[in-house]
Structure formats: C-alpha cells, structure tokens
C-alpha positions in Angstrom: 38.9 3.1 -23.7 35.8 5.1 -23.2 32.3 4.4 -21.9 30.9 7.2 -24.0 29.8 4.9 -26.9 28.0 2.6 -24.4 26.3 5.5 -22.6 25.2 7.0 -25.9 23.8 3.7 -27.2 20.1 3.2 -27.4 18.3 1.4 -24.6 18.5 -1.5 -23.7 22.2 -1.8 -24.8 23.7 0.1 -21.8 21.8 -1.9 -19.1 22.3 -5.1 -21.0 26.1 -4.4 -21.0 26.2 -3.3 -17.4 24.3 -6.4 -16.3 26.8 -8.5 -18.3 29.7 -6.7 -16.5 28.2 -7.4 -13.1 27.5 -11.0 -14.1 31.1 -11.4 -15.2 32.4 -10.1 -11.9 30.0 -12.1 -9.7 30.6 -15.2 -11.8 34.4 -14.9 -11.4 33.9 -14.4 -7.6 31.6 -17.4 -7.5 34.4 -19.6 -9.0 36.7 -18.7 -6.0 34.3 -18.4 -3.1 33.8 -21.4 -0.9 30.9 -23.4 -2.2 27.7 -23.9 -0.2 28.0 -20.9 2.0 25.2 -18.4 2.4 27.3 -15.7 0.5 27.9 -18.2 -2.3 24.2 -19.0 -2.6 23.1 -15.4 -2.5 25.6 -14.4 -5.1 24.5 -17.3 -7.2 20.9 -16.1 -7.2 22.0 -12.6 -8.1 24.1 -14.0 -10.9 21.2 -16.1 -12.2 18.9 -13.0 -12.1 21.5 -11.0 -14.0 21.8 -13.7 -16.6 18.0 -13.6 -17.2 18.1 -9.8 -17.5 20.9 -10.2 -20.1 19.0 -12.8 -22.1 15.7 -11.0 -22.0 17.2 -7.6 -22.9 19.0 -9.1 -25.9 15.6 -9.5 -27.7 15.4 -5.7 -28.0 18.9 -5.4 -29.5 18.8 -5.7 -33.2 22.2 -4.5 -34.5 22.8 -7.7 -36.5 19.7 -8.7 -38.5 20.1 -12.1 -40.1 16.7 -13.7 -39.4 14.2 -10.9 -39.5 15.2 -8.6 -36.6 17.2 -11.4 -34.9 20.6 -13.0 -35.2 22.0 -16.3 -34.2 23.1 -14.9 -30.9 19.4 -14.8 -29.9 19.4 -18.6 -30.0 21.9 -18.4 -27.2 19.5 -16.1 -25.3 16.8 -18.7 -25.6 19.2 -21.3 -24.4 20.1 -19.1 -21.4 16.4 -18.6 -20.6 15.9 -22.4 -20.4 19.2 -23.3 -18.8 19.4 -20.7 -16.0 16.2 -22.0 -14.2 17.4 -25.5 -14.7 20.8 -24.6 -13.3 19.2 -22.9 -10.2 17.1 -26.1 -9.7 20.3 -28.2 -9.9 22.1 -25.8 -7.5 19.3 -26.3 -5.0 20.0 -30.0 -5.2 23.8 -29.5 -5.0 24.4 -30.7 -8.6 25.4 -27.6 -10.3 29.1 -27.0 -11.1 29.2 -28.0 -14.8 26.0 -26.2 -15.7 26.9 -22.9 -14.1 30.5 -23.0 -15.3 29.3 -23.7 -18.8 26.9 -20.8 -18.7 29.6 -18.5 -17.4 32.1 -19.6 -20.1 29.9 -19.8 -23.1 27.0 -17.4 -22.5 29.1 -14.6 -20.9 32.7 -14.9 -21.9 32.1 -16.5 -25.3 29.3 -14.2 -26.3 31.1 -11.3 -24.8 34.0 -11.9 -27.2 31.6 -11.4 -30.2 30.7 -7.9 -28.8 34.3 -6.9 -29.6 33.7 -7.3 -33.4 34.1 -4.0 -35.4 30.8 -2.0 -35.7 29.6 -3.2 -32.3 29.2 -0.8 -29.3 31.7 -2.7 -27.1 34.3 -2.6 -29.9 34.0 1.2 -29.8 34.2 1.2 -26.0 37.4 -0.9 -25.9 39.2 0.1 -29.1 37.7 3.6 -29.7 35.5 4.8 -32.5 37.1 4.6 -36.0 37.1 8.1 -37.6 36.7 8.5 -41.3 39.0 10.8 -43.3 42.0 12.9 -42.2 
C-alpha cells in the first residue's frame, strides 16, 4: 500500500480522496458518539460539508467517460448534493438517522468500493501499480 499514486494523481483527485477518508472516519465516529451532544452536532456539520466537497469535486474527475465526460457515479454526486442539505435540515428537526446512515453507507462506503476497481487510483494505492513485462 502506497499513497504515491494518489499524491501523483491530477487535481482534484487527491483532495477528493482525502475528504472521503475524513468523511469515512467522522461518519464512523458519528455512529458511536452519543446523539444530540454539541460534539455530535459539530462533527455532523463537518461531515456534511465534507460530503458536499466530495460530491462537487467529483464533477472534475473524468476517468470513466460513459456519458460525455461523465459516468453514472456522477448521478450519485447529484443525489448527494440534494440529499445532504435535506439531511442537515432533518437533523435540525431531530429526524435524521436513516438519511445520514444511508448517505454514509451508499455514498461513501458503496461508492468507495468502486474506487478499488482496476485502473482506478485507489486500486493502485491499495493493491499497488501493475507493472507490464518482466
């Protein structure tokens, strides 16, 4: 495992990935923190902001081009851009658990699994870069 492929990747891939790493960690923490505390609320706002950064930055990542410069994963980014503000609004009204957990599971963990496909930067980070020839 080496961060070199990620650090060598063109912008915005590195900050997109680091925002996703931070959101994964904060999201996992949120699942175990006591709900409704000031720490939980602040971490929730930071998590929501990171999710927006991840979604917006994805529109400048065009490694898979299936629909012009975009791929189906960009539909998930649009969904995140709509859902995060709604989830924050629901959190403000203390009706948030399912929305936030769904965002965490599907938009972060689920989409993150697809970054491990061969030819993707995160595949090279986790599994190493395949070398051609002897």
